[in-house]
N, CA, C and O atoms as a GROMACS GRO file, in nm:
protein
  508
    1MET      N    1  -0.203   2.396   0.141
    1MET     CA    2  -0.198   2.253   0.148
    1MET      C    3  -0.314   2.202   0.234
    1MET      O    4  -0.367   2.277   0.316
    2TYR      N    5  -0.352   2.078   0.216
    2TYR     CA    6  -0.469   2.022   0.280
    2TYR      C    7  -0.442   1.959   0.415
    2TYR      O    8  -0.533   1.954   0.499
    3VAL      N    9  -0.321   1.911   0.439
    3VAL     CA   10  -0.289   1.847   0.566
    3VAL      C   11  -0.172   1.920   0.630
    3VAL      O   12  -0.093   1.984   0.560
    4PHE      N   13  -0.162   1.910   0.761
    4PHE     CA   14  -0.059   1.983   0.832
    4PHE      C   15   0.034   1.888   0.906
    4PHE      O   16   0.066   1.908   1.023
    5LEU      N   17   0.078   1.784   0.837
    5LEU     CA   18   0.176   1.694   0.892
    5LEU      C   19   0.278   1.665   0.785
    5LEU      O   20   0.251   1.680   0.666
    6SER      N   21   0.395   1.623   0.826
    6SER     CA   22   0.502   1.597   0.731
    6SER      C   23   0.472   1.468   0.655
    6SER      O   24   0.456   1.362   0.716
    7ILE      N   25   0.465   1.478   0.525
    7ILE     CA   26   0.438   1.362   0.441
    7ILE      C   27   0.567   1.324   0.370
    7ILE      O   28   0.631   1.407   0.306
    8ARG      N   29   0.604   1.199   0.384
    8ARG     CA   30   0.726   1.145   0.322
    8ARG      C   31   0.685   1.044   0.217
    8ARG      O   32   0.603   0.956   0.242
    9LEU      N   33   0.743   1.058   0.099
    9LEU     CA   34   0.722   0.963  -0.010
    9LEU      C   35   0.855   0.904  -0.050
    9LEU      O   36   0.959   0.969  -0.039
   10SER      N   37   0.852   0.780  -0.097
   10SER     CA   38   0.974   0.719  -0.149
   10SER      C   39   0.950   0.678  -0.293
   10SER      O   40   0.840   0.641  -0.332
   11VAL      N   41   1.057   0.686  -0.372
   11VAL     CA   42   1.052   0.642  -0.511
   11VAL      C   43   1.088   0.494  -0.511
   11VAL      O   44   1.199   0.458  -0.472
   12GLU      N   45   0.996   0.411  -0.553
   12GLU     CA   46   1.019   0.266  -0.557
   12GLU      C   47   1.101   0.231  -0.681
   12GLU      O   48   1.095   0.301  -0.782
   13LYS      N   49   1.178   0.124  -0.672
   13LYS     CA   50   1.262   0.081  -0.785
   13LYS      C   51   1.177   0.018  -0.893
   13LYS      O   52   1.077  -0.048  -0.864
   14GLY      N   53   1.217   0.038  -1.016
   14GLY     CA   54   1.152  -0.027  -1.128
   14GLY      C   55   1.060   0.064  -1.208
   14GLY      O   56   1.029   0.176  -1.168
   15ILE      N   57   1.018   0.012  -1.322
   15ILE     CA   58   0.923   0.078  -1.410
   15ILE      C   59   0.795  -0.005  -1.406
   15ILE      O   60   0.800  -0.128  -1.412
   16TYR      N   61   0.682   0.062  -1.397
   16TYR     CA   62   0.554  -0.006  -1.377
   16TYR      C   63   0.460   0.015  -1.495
   16TYR      O   64   0.477   0.106  -1.576
   17ALA      N   65   0.360  -0.072  -1.502
   17ALA     CA   66   0.258  -0.064  -1.606
   17ALA      C   67   0.120  -0.082  -1.543
   17ALA      O   68   0.105  -0.149  -1.441
   18VAL      N   69   0.022  -0.023  -1.608
   18VAL     CA   70  -0.119  -0.042  -1.571
   18VAL      C   71  -0.182  -0.121  -1.685
   18VAL      O   72  -0.178  -0.078  -1.800
   19CYS      N   73  -0.239  -0.236  -1.652
   19CYS     CA   74  -0.288  -0.328  -1.754
   19CYS      C   75  -0.437  -0.358  -1.735
   19CYS      O   76  -0.487  -0.366  -1.623
   20LYS      N   77  -0.506  -0.372  -1.846
   20LYS     CA   78  -0.641  -0.426  -1.846
   20LYS      C   79  -0.629  -0.572  -1.888
   20LYS      O   80  -0.563  -0.604  -1.987
   21LEU      N   81  -0.691  -0.661  -1.812
   21LEU     CA   82  -0.678  -0.804  -1.836
   21LEU      C   83  -0.807  -0.862  -1.891
   21LEU      O   84  -0.916  -0.813  -1.859
   22LYS      N   85  -0.796  -0.966  -1.974
   22LYS     CA   86  -0.916  -1.031  -2.025
   22LYS      C   87  -0.973  -1.130  -1.926
   22LYS      O   88  -1.087  -1.174  -1.940
   23GLU      N   89  -0.894  -1.167  -1.824
   23GLU     CA   90  -0.939  -1.259  -1.719
   23GLU      C   91  -0.859  -1.233  -1.594
   23GLU      O   92  -0.751  -1.173  -1.599
   24ALA      N   93  -0.910  -1.276  -1.482
   24ALA     CA   94  -0.838  -1.257  -1.356
   24ALA      C   95  -0.707  -1.333  -1.361
   24ALA      O   96  -0.700  -1.448  -1.404
   25TYR      N   97  -0.604  -1.268  -1.316
   25TYR     CA   98  -0.471  -1.326  -1.317
   25TYR      C   99  -0.389  -1.258  -1.209
   25TYR      O  100  -0.388  -1.136  -1.200
   26LEU      N  101  -0.322  -1.335  -1.128
   26LEU     CA  102  -0.238  -1.278  -1.024
   26LEU      C  103  -0.097  -1.333  -1.037
   26LEU      O  104  -0.071  -1.446  -0.995
   27PRO      N  105  -0.007  -1.255  -1.094
   27PRO     CA  106   0.130  -1.304  -1.111
   27PRO      C  107   0.201  -1.319  -0.977
   27PRO      O  108   0.167  -1.251  -0.880
   28GLN      N  109   0.298  -1.407  -0.973
   28GLN     CA  110   0.383  -1.418  -0.856
   28GLN      C  111   0.480  -1.302  -0.859
   28GLN      O  112   0.547  -1.278  -0.959
   29ALA      N  113   0.488  -1.229  -0.749
   29ALA     CA  114   0.578  -1.114  -0.746
   29ALA      C  115   0.619  -1.085  -0.604
   29ALA      O  116   0.542  -1.104  -0.509
   30LYS      N  117   0.742  -1.038  -0.589
   30LYS     CA  118   0.790  -0.991  -0.460
   30LYS      C  119   0.776  -0.840  -0.451
   30LYS      O  120   0.778  -0.783  -0.342
   31ASP      N  121   0.760  -0.777  -0.564
   31ASP     CA  122   0.749  -0.632  -0.572
   31ASP      C  123   0.603  -0.590  -0.568
   31ASP      O  124   0.512  -0.674  -0.564
   32PHE      N  125   0.582  -0.460  -0.569
   32PHE     CA  126   0.447  -0.406  -0.567
   32PHE      C  127   0.367  -0.456  -0.686
   32PHE      O  128   0.415  -0.457  -0.800
   33LEU      N  129   0.244  -0.497  -0.659
   33LEU     CA  130   0.145  -0.519  -0.764
   33LEU      C  131   0.008  -0.500  -0.702
   33LEU      O  132  -0.011  -0.522  -0.582
   34SER      N  133  -0.085  -0.459  -0.783
   34SER     CA  134  -0.221  -0.437  -0.736
   34SER      C  135  -0.318  -0.490  -0.840
   34SER      O  136  -0.313  -0.451  -0.956
   35LEU      N  137  -0.406  -0.578  -0.797
   35LEU     CA  138  -0.511  -0.632  -0.884
   35LEU      C  139  -0.644  -0.577  -0.836
   35LEU      O  140  -0.678  -0.589  -0.718
   36THR      N  141  -0.719  -0.517  -0.927
   36THR     CA  142  -0.852  -0.466  -0.895
   36THR      C  143  -0.952  -0.539  -0.982
   36THR      O  144  -0.935  -0.548  -1.104
   37VAL      N  145  -1.055  -0.591  -0.920
   37VAL     CA  146  -1.160  -0.664  -0.991
   37VAL      C  147  -1.291  -0.591  -0.970
   37VAL      O  148  -1.331  -0.565  -0.856
   38THR      N  149  -1.357  -0.557  -1.080
   38THR     CA  150  -1.490  -0.497  -1.073
   38THR      C  151  -1.582  -0.578  -1.163
   38THR      O  152  -1.539  -0.673  -1.229
   39GLU      N  153  -1.707  -0.541  -1.164
   39GLU     CA  154  -1.803  -0.608  -1.251
   39GLU      C  155  -1.766  -0.592  -1.398
   39GLU      O  156  -1.798  -0.678  -1.480
   40GLU      N  157  -1.700  -0.480  -1.431
   40GLU     CA  158  -1.668  -0.450  -1.570
   40GLU      C  159  -1.529  -0.494  -1.616
   40GLU      O  160  -1.508  -0.515  -1.735
   41GLU      N  161  -1.433  -0.508  -1.522
   41GLU     CA  162  -1.296  -0.532  -1.568
   41GLU      C  163  -1.205  -0.588  -1.460
   41GLU      O  164  -1.238  -0.590  -1.342
   42PHE      N  165  -1.090  -0.634  -1.507
   42PHE     CA  166  -0.978  -0.672  -1.423
   42PHE      C  167  -0.863  -0.579  -1.458
   42PHE      O  168  -0.824  -0.569  -1.574
   43SER      N  169  -0.808  -0.509  -1.359
   43SER     CA  170  -0.696  -0.419  -1.381
   43SER      C  171  -0.579  -0.462  -1.294
   43SER      O  172  -0.597  -0.503  -1.179
   44LEU      N  173  -0.461  -0.453  -1.349
   44LEU     CA  174  -0.340  -0.493  -1.278
   44LEU      C  175  -0.236  -0.384  -1.291
   44LEU      O  176  -0.211  -0.333  -1.400
   45VAL      N  177  -0.173  -0.349  -1.179
   45VAL     CA  178  -0.056  -0.262  -1.180
   45VAL      C  179   0.059  -0.351  -1.136
   45VAL      O  180   0.055  -0.412  -1.029
   46CYS      N  181   0.163  -0.357  -1.219
   46CYS     CA  182   0.276  -0.445  -1.190
   46CYS      C  183   0.402  -0.387  -1.252
   46CYS      O  184   0.396  -0.291  -1.330
   47LYS      N  185   0.515  -0.446  -1.217
   47LYS     CA  186   0.638  -0.407  -1.285
   47LYS      C  187   0.622  -0.437  -1.433
   47LYS      O  188   0.560  -0.536  -1.472
   48GLN      N  189   0.679  -0.352  -1.514
   48GLN     CA  190   0.662  -0.363  -1.658
   48GLN      C  191   0.714  -0.497  -1.711
   48GLN      O  192   0.659  -0.551  -1.807
   49GLU      N  193   0.817  -0.549  -1.650
   49GLU     CA  194   0.871  -0.677  -1.696
   49GLU      C  195   0.781  -0.796  -1.660
   49GLU      O  196   0.804  -0.908  -1.705
   50SER      N  197   0.677  -0.770  -1.579
   50SER     CA  198   0.587  -0.878  -1.535
   50SER      C  199   0.450  -0.872  -1.601
   50SER      O  200   0.357  -0.937  -1.554
   51ILE      N  201   0.434  -0.796  -1.708
   51ILE     CA  202   0.305  -0.785  -1.775
   51ILE      C  203   0.264  -0.924  -1.824
   51ILE      O  204   0.339  -0.988  -1.898
   52PRO      N  205   0.145  -0.970  -1.784
   52PRO     CA  206   0.104  -1.106  -1.822
   52PRO      C  207   0.050  -1.112  -1.965
   52PRO      O  208   0.009  -1.010  -2.022
   53ALA      N  209   0.050  -1.230  -2.021
   53ALA     CA  210  -0.001  -1.252  -2.157
   53ALA      C  211  -0.150  -1.223  -2.167
   53ALA      O  212  -0.200  -1.197  -2.277
   54VAL      N  213  -0.223  -1.227  -2.056
   54VAL     CA  214  -0.367  -1.202  -2.059
   54VAL      C  215  -0.401  -1.052  -2.061
   54VAL      O  216  -0.518  -1.015  -2.055
   55ALA      N  217  -0.298  -0.966  -2.068
   55ALA     CA  218  -0.322  -0.821  -2.077
   55ALA      C  219  -0.373  -0.786  -2.216
   55ALA      O  220  -0.314  -0.826  -2.317
   56THR      N  221  -0.482  -0.712  -2.222
   56THR     CA  222  -0.538  -0.670  -2.351
   56THR      C  223  -0.504  -0.525  -2.383
   56THR      O  224  -0.500  -0.487  -2.500
   57LYS      N  225  -0.481  -0.444  -2.280
   57LYS     CA  226  -0.439  -0.305  -2.297
   57LYS      C  227  -0.334  -0.276  -2.192
   57LYS      O  228  -0.344  -0.324  -2.079
   58VAL      N  229  -0.233  -0.198  -2.229
   58VAL     CA  230  -0.125  -0.168  -2.137
   58VAL      C  231  -0.085  -0.022  -2.153
   58VAL      O  232  -0.066   0.028  -2.264
   59GLN      N  233  -0.073   0.046  -2.041
   59GLN     CA  234  -0.011   0.178  -2.035
   59GLN      C  235   0.115   0.160  -1.951
   59GLN      O  236   0.106   0.124  -1.834
   60GLY      N  237   0.231   0.184  -2.009
   60GLY     CA  238   0.355   0.157  -1.939
   60GLY      C  239   0.436   0.280  -1.908
   60GLY      O  240   0.392   0.394  -1.926
   61ASP      N  241   0.557   0.255  -1.861
   61ASP     CA  242   0.656   0.358  -1.831
   61ASP      C  243   0.615   0.450  -1.716
   61ASP      O  244   0.626   0.572  -1.725
   62PHE      N  245   0.566   0.388  -1.608
   62PHE     CA  246   0.530   0.462  -1.488
   62PHE      C  247   0.637   0.447  -1.380
   62PHE      O  248   0.696   0.340  -1.365
   63ALA      N  249   0.660   0.553  -1.306
   63ALA     CA  250   0.738   0.549  -1.182
   63ALA      C  251   0.637   0.534  -1.068
   63ALA      O  252   0.522   0.575  -1.082
   64LEU      N  253   0.681   0.477  -0.958
   64LEU     CA  254   0.593   0.451  -0.844
   64LEU      C  255   0.645   0.523  -0.721
   64LEU      O  256   0.760   0.504  -0.681
   65LEU      N  257   0.560   0.605  -0.661
   65LEU     CA  258   0.590   0.673  -0.535
   65LEU      C  259   0.504   0.612  -0.426
   65LEU      O  260   0.384   0.591  -0.445
   66LYS      N  261   0.564   0.583  -0.313
   66LYS     CA  262   0.492   0.526  -0.200
   66LYS      C  263   0.485   0.628  -0.087
   66LYS      O  264   0.587   0.687  -0.051
   67LEU      N  265   0.367   0.650  -0.032
   67LEU     CA  266   0.354   0.734   0.086
   67LEU      C  267   0.401   0.650   0.204
   67LEU      O  268   0.346   0.544   0.232
   68GLU      N  269   0.502   0.697   0.273
   68GLU     CA  270   0.562   0.620   0.381
   68GLU      C  271   0.477   0.626   0.508
   68GLU      O  272   0.413   0.727   0.538
   69GLY      N  273   0.477   0.516   0.579
   69GLY     CA  274   0.402   0.508   0.704
   69GLY      C  275   0.262   0.456   0.682
   69GLY      O  276   0.213   0.450   0.570
   70HIS      N  277   0.198   0.420   0.791
   70HIS     CA  278   0.060   0.373   0.786
   70HIS      C  279  -0.030   0.495   0.800
   70HIS      O  280  -0.018   0.571   0.895
   71LEU      N  281  -0.121   0.511   0.705
   71LEU     CA  282  -0.210   0.627   0.705
   71LEU      C  283  -0.344   0.589   0.768
   71LEU      O  284  -0.411   0.496   0.724
   72ASP      N  285  -0.380   0.662   0.869
   72ASP     CA  286  -0.506   0.638   0.938
   72ASP      C  287  -0.622   0.677   0.847
   72ASP      O  288  -0.612   0.775   0.772
   73PHE      N  289  -0.730   0.603   0.853
   73PHE     CA  290  -0.847   0.631   0.769
   73PHE      C  291  -0.911   0.766   0.800
   73PHE      O  292  -0.987   0.817   0.719
   74SER      N  293  -0.882   0.823   0.915
   74SER     CA  294  -0.943   0.952   0.950
   74SER      C  295  -0.870   1.071   0.888
   74SER      O  296  -0.922   1.183   0.891
   75LEU      N  297  -0.752   1.049   0.831
   75LEU     CA  298  -0.678   1.159   0.769
   75LEU      C  299  -0.749   1.206   0.643
   75LEU      O  300  -0.799   1.126   0.564
   76VAL      N  301  -0.752   1.336   0.626
   76VAL     CA  302  -0.825   1.397   0.516
   76VAL      C  303  -0.730   1.481   0.430
   76VAL      O  304  -0.649   1.557   0.482
   77GLY      N  305  -0.741   1.467   0.298
   77GLY     CA  306  -0.673   1.557   0.208
   77GLY      C  307  -0.533   1.520   0.167
   77GLY      O  308  -0.467   1.598   0.098
   78ILE      N  309  -0.484   1.404   0.206
   78ILE     CA  310  -0.348   1.368   0.173
   78ILE      C  311  -0.332   1.353   0.021
   78ILE      O  312  -0.245   1.417  -0.038
   79LEU      N  313  -0.414   1.269  -0.040
   79LEU     CA  314  -0.405   1.254  -0.186
   79LEU      C  315  -0.443   1.382  -0.259
   79LEU      O  316  -0.389   1.412  -0.365
   80ALA      N  317  -0.536   1.457  -0.202
   80ALA     CA  318  -0.577   1.584  -0.265
   80ALA      C  319  -0.459   1.681  -0.271
   80ALA      O  320  -0.441   1.749  -0.372
   81GLY      N  321  -0.380   1.688  -0.164
   81GLY     CA  322  -0.265   1.777  -0.162
   81GLY      C  323  -0.159   1.737  -0.264
   81GLY      O  324  -0.105   1.821  -0.335
   82ILE      N  325  -0.131   1.608  -0.270
   82ILE     CA  326  -0.032   1.558  -0.366
   82ILE      C  327  -0.082   1.580  -0.508
   82ILE      O  328  -0.008   1.627  -0.594
   83SER      N  329  -0.207   1.544  -0.531
   83SER     CA  330  -0.267   1.561  -0.663
   83SER      C  331  -0.265   1.708  -0.706
   83SER      O  332  -0.236   1.738  -0.822
   84ASP      N  333  -0.296   1.797  -0.614
   84ASP     CA  334  -0.298   1.939  -0.644
   84ASP      C  335  -0.159   1.989  -0.682
   84ASP      O  336  -0.143   2.063  -0.779
   85ALA      N  337  -0.057   1.950  -0.605
   85ALA     CA  338   0.080   1.993  -0.634
   85ALA      C  339   0.124   1.946  -0.772
   85ALA      O  340   0.189   2.021  -0.845
   86LEU      N  341   0.088   1.824  -0.809
   86LEU     CA  342   0.127   1.771  -0.939
   86LEU      C  343   0.040   1.827  -1.052
   86LEU      O  344   0.089   1.851  -1.162
   87ALA      N  345  -0.088   1.848  -1.025
   87ALA     CA  346  -0.177   1.904  -1.126
   87ALA      C  347  -0.134   2.045  -1.166
   87ALA      O  348  -0.146   2.083  -1.283
   88LYS      N  349  -0.085   2.122  -1.071
   88LYS     CA  350  -0.038   2.258  -1.103
   88LYS      C  351   0.077   2.255  -1.202
   88LYS      O  352   0.100   2.353  -1.274
   89GLU      N  353   0.150   2.144  -1.206
   89GLU     CA  354   0.259   2.127  -1.302
   89GLU      C  355   0.214   2.046  -1.424
   89GLU      O  356   0.295   2.009  -1.509
   90LYS      N  357   0.084   2.019  -1.432
   90LYS     CA  358   0.025   1.945  -1.544
   90LYS      C  359   0.083   1.802  -1.554
   90LYS      O  360   0.111   1.752  -1.662
   91ILE      N  361   0.101   1.740  -1.436
   91ILE     CA  362   0.150   1.603  -1.429
   91ILE      C  363   0.034   1.512  -1.390
   91ILE      O  364  -0.024   1.525  -1.282
   92SER      N  365   0.001   1.421  -1.480
   92SER     CA  366  -0.108   1.327  -1.459
   92SER      C  367  -0.064   1.216  -1.364
   92SER      O  368   0.052   1.174  -1.367
   93ILE      N  369  -0.156   1.168  -1.280
   93ILE     CA  370  -0.124   1.061  -1.186
   93ILE      C  371  -0.228   0.951  -1.191
   93ILE      O  372  -0.340   0.970  -1.238
   94PHE      N  373  -0.188   0.836  -1.141
   94PHE     CA  374  -0.276   0.720  -1.124
   94PHE      C  375  -0.252   0.674  -0.980
   94PHE      O  376  -0.138   0.647  -0.943
   95CYS      N  377  -0.356   0.667  -0.900
   95CYS     CA  378  -0.342   0.634  -0.757
   95CYS      C  379  -0.392   0.495  -0.727
   95CYS      O  380  -0.490   0.448  -0.787
   96VAL      N  381  -0.324   0.429  -0.634
   96VAL     CA  382  -0.366   0.300  -0.583
   96VAL      C  383  -0.357   0.308  -0.431
   96VAL      O  384  -0.256   0.351  -0.377
   97SER      N  385  -0.462   0.267  -0.364
   97SER     CA  386  -0.461   0.268  -0.218
   97SER      C  387  -0.469   0.126  -0.165
   97SER      O  388  -0.536   0.040  -0.222
   98THR      N  389  -0.399   0.105  -0.054
   98THR     CA  390  -0.407  -0.021   0.017
   98THR      C  391  -0.461   0.008   0.157
   98THR      O  392  -0.492   0.123   0.190
   99TYR      N  393  -0.471  -0.093   0.237
   99TYR     CA  394  -0.520  -0.072   0.374
   99TYR      C  395  -0.428   0.023   0.449
   99TYR      O  396  -0.476   0.109   0.524
  100ASN      N  397  -0.298   0.010   0.432
  100ASN     CA  398  -0.202   0.088   0.510
  100ASN      C  399  -0.162   0.221   0.449
  100ASN      O  400  -0.136   0.316   0.523
  101THR      N  401  -0.156   0.230   0.316
  101THR     CA  402  -0.097   0.351   0.258
  101THR      C  403  -0.148   0.373   0.115
  101THR      O  404  -0.235   0.301   0.067
  102ASP      N  405  -0.092   0.472   0.050
  102ASP     CA  406  -0.128   0.507  -0.086
  102ASP      C  407  -0.004   0.506  -0.174
  102ASP      O  408   0.108   0.527  -0.127
  103TYR      N  409  -0.027   0.481  -0.302
  103TYR     CA  410   0.079   0.479  -0.402
  103TYR      C  411   0.038   0.571  -0.516
  103TYR      O  412  -0.079   0.576  -0.555
  104ILE      N  413   0.135   0.643  -0.569
  104ILE     CA  414   0.112   0.735  -0.680
  104ILE      C  415   0.198   0.690  -0.797
  104ILE      O  416   0.319   0.675  -0.783
  105LEU      N  417   0.135   0.669  -0.911
  105LEU     CA  418   0.210   0.641  -1.033
  105LEU      C  419   0.206   0.764  -1.121
  105LEU      O  420   0.100   0.825  -1.140
  106LEU      N  421   0.321   0.799  -1.175
  106LEU     CA  422   0.328   0.906  -1.273
  106LEU      C  423   0.426   0.862  -1.380
  106LEU      O  424   0.514   0.779  -1.355
  107ARG      N  425   0.412   0.917  -1.496
  107ARG     CA  426   0.500   0.877  -1.607
  107ARG      C  427   0.645   0.897  -1.566
  107ARG      O  428   0.681   0.999  -1.508
  108GLU      N  429   0.728   0.798  -1.596
  108GLU     CA  430   0.868   0.804  -1.557
  108GLU      C  431   0.935   0.930  -1.613
  108GLU      O  432   1.020   0.988  -1.546
  109LYS      N  433   0.897   0.971  -1.733
  109LYS     CA  434   0.957   1.091  -1.792
  109LYS      C  435   0.921   1.218  -1.714
  109LYS      O  436   0.986   1.321  -1.731
  110GLU      N  437   0.818   1.211  -1.631
  110GLU     CA  438   0.774   1.325  -1.550
  110GLU      C  439   0.824   1.317  -1.406
  110GLU      O  440   0.794   1.406  -1.325
  111LEU      N  441   0.900   1.211  -1.372
  111LEU     CA  442   0.939   1.188  -1.232
  111LEU      C  443   1.019   1.304  -1.175
  111LEU      O  444   0.990   1.352  -1.065
  112GLU      N  445   1.119   1.350  -1.246
  112GLU     CA  446   1.203   1.458  -1.195
  112GLU      C  447   1.120   1.584  -1.168
  112GLU      O  448   1.135   1.647  -1.063
  113ARG      N  449   1.034   1.620  -1.263
  113ARG     CA  450   0.946   1.738  -1.243
  113ARG      C  451   0.849   1.714  -1.129
  113ARG      O  452   0.818   1.806  -1.053
  114GLY      N  453   0.800   1.590  -1.116
  114GLY     CA  454   0.707   1.557  -1.009
  114GLY      C  455   0.772   1.569  -0.873
  114GLY      O  456   0.712   1.623  -0.780
  115ILE      N  457   0.893   1.517  -0.860
  115ILE     CA  458   0.966   1.529  -0.734
  115ILE      C  459   0.987   1.675  -0.698
  115ILE      O  460   0.967   1.716  -0.584
  116SER      N  461   1.029   1.754  -0.796
  116SER     CA  462   1.051   1.896  -0.773
  116SER      C  463   0.922   1.966  -0.728
  116SER      O  464   0.924   2.047  -0.635
  117ALA      N  465   0.811   1.935  -0.794
  117ALA     CA  466   0.682   1.997  -0.758
  117ALA      C  467   0.643   1.960  -0.616
  117ALA      O  468   0.595   2.045  -0.540
  118LEU      N  469   0.662   1.836  -0.579
  118LEU     CA  470   0.626   1.793  -0.444
  118LEU      C  471   0.717   1.857  -0.340
  118LEU      O  472   0.670   1.900  -0.235
  119GLN      N  473   0.846   1.862  -0.369
  119GLN     CA  474   0.939   1.925  -0.275
  119GLN      C  475   0.907   2.073  -0.255
  119GLN      O  476   0.920   2.125  -0.144
  120LYS      N  477   0.866   2.141  -0.362
  120LYS     CA  478   0.827   2.283  -0.352
  120LYS      C  479   0.707   2.300  -0.259
  120LYS      O  480   0.685   2.407  -0.204
  121ASN      N  481   0.629   2.192  -0.242
  121ASN     CA  482   0.510   2.196  -0.157
  121ASN      C  483   0.535   2.124  -0.024
  121ASN      O  484   0.442   2.077   0.041
  122ASP      N  485   0.662   2.118   0.015
  122ASP     CA  486   0.704   2.068   0.147
  122ASP      C  487   0.689   1.919   0.169
  122ASP      O  488   0.686   1.874   0.284
  123TYR      N  489   0.678   1.841   0.062
  123TYR     CA  490   0.681   1.696   0.076
  123TYR      C  491   0.826   1.652   0.078
  123TYR      O  492   0.911   1.709   0.010
  124VAL      N  493   0.855   1.550   0.158
  124VAL     CA  494   0.989   1.494   0.166
  124VAL      C  495   0.993   1.371   0.076
  124VAL      O  496   0.908   1.283   0.087
  125ILE      N  497   1.091   1.366  -0.014
  125ILE     CA  498   1.102   1.257  -0.111
  125ILE      C  499   1.231   1.182  -0.087
  125ILE      O  500   1.340   1.240  -0.092
  126ASP      N  501   1.220   1.052  -0.062
  126ASP     CA  502   1.336   0.964  -0.052
  126ASP      C  503   1.359   0.900  -0.188
  126ASP      O  504   1.271   0.832  -0.242
  127ILE      N  505   1.475   0.922  -0.243
  127ILE     CA  506   1.505   0.870  -0.377
  127ILE      C  507   1.594   0.749  -0.367
  127ILE      O  508   1.631   0.690  -0.469
   0.00000   0.00000   0.00000
């Protein structure tokens, strides 16, 4: 493993989608959402029930795992360790980082296997 501290993740409620938008749009939400704007595109991660009409492409049916606690910018290898544990089980992930922490999206149908893979690698999962 890449880091030597106890990492706790929680499974967030709901089913999420990753959307490509034709224009910038920020839905009102109390739950997790992430809008990324680049020169080439607008991408939105939101609850599946909140997919906006301006979405041109959608990948849905994601579960959301949150790394608990505030992660210091000096920490190294946290996402690499999680990614490695899931990659060994051939589970694809989509990551979103915020100032305080990181979020991992994986297909909802892979959630049980993903939790098992992470637990086998000493991650603590709150369900």
